[in-house]
N, C-alpha and C positions, 0 to 999 in steps of 0.2 A: 837414931840418935837426933834429939832436938839441938837446934843451934839458935843462937840470939840472932844471928844476922845470916841472911840468904846471901849465897856466893855467887859471883858471876865471873865469867871467862869470855875473853875476846878469842874468836876463831879466825884463823888466817889460812888460806889457800896460796901456797907459793908467795907469801908475804904480803898478799892483798887482804884486807880486812874482808871477811865473809859474813860474820854475824856474831850473835851473843848467845852463849849457853848459860843457862842459870838454873839454880835451884827454886823450885816452888813449894807451896805448902803440899802439893800433891805428888811433887817428883821432880821433873825437869823439863825444861822448855828450850827450844833452839829457835831462833829468828834470824833469817838472812837479812843483811842490810840492804836498804832499798837500793843504793849503789851497785852493790854486788848483784843484785837480781838482774840488772840491766846488761851485763856483760859477762857473768860468772857461769862457772859449771857447778853441779852439786858437789858438795865437799864428800859426799858418798852417794851411792845408789839407793841407800835406805833413807837418805835425807834429801828428797826432791826439792828443786826450787820451788819456792810458793811464797806468796805475800805474807800469809798469816802465820802464827807460831806452829811448830811441830812439838808436841807433847808426849810424855812418857812417864810411867809410874816409876821407872828405874832408869839409871843413867844409859843413854842410847848405846846399843851395843857397839856401834861404830866407835864412839868415844873410849867406852870401857876397854875395848880391843886395843887401844893405843897404850894401855897401861902395861908396865913391866910385870913380869912374873917370876916366880921361883926365889932363888936366893937373892937376885938383885932387888926384887920388890922388898924383901925382908930388909935389906940393908937400907933402902930408901925410908921404909916406914920407921925403922928404929932410929937413924940419924936425923930425920925430920920430925919425928915424934907425931907419926900419922897412925890412926887406926888402920890396921890391915884391910878392914872391911869398908873403909872410906874410899871408894871408887873415884869420887870426884875431888876429894883431897890429894889423892895420888897424882891424878890427872893435872891438877893445878901445880903441882910441883915438877912434874917430869914433862909436861905436854909441850914445852918450849924446846925440848931437845929430842925431836924425832927424827926417823930415818925417811919419812914420807913427806907428801906435799902439803899436810895439814899440820899446823902447830896451834897450841892452845896456851894462852898466857892469862893468868888471873886479871880481871878488869883493874885498870888503875895502876898496874904494875908494868913497868918498861923494861 
């Protein structure tokens, strides 16, 4: 699905800004913030700490795995008018309300 504007999300580890997850022409990119690299831990074993970007053709499995499933996913997609196949869109809506250490918020949204 083509979009006019690429979406970005701020990723936090225990409320500490860890990096930016964004859509690209070819898929997705995650980049750790320079401050987080100095003292942080990887947000996932599959996303090792590194200076340069991590890139993937699909939404990184760690982030896709944060999304809801089943009937709750159906409710989220229906009420927020999100395409059920839009994993990143679902993450932007639900990623700030997780049970784990990592939260995801749409960039520019508090």
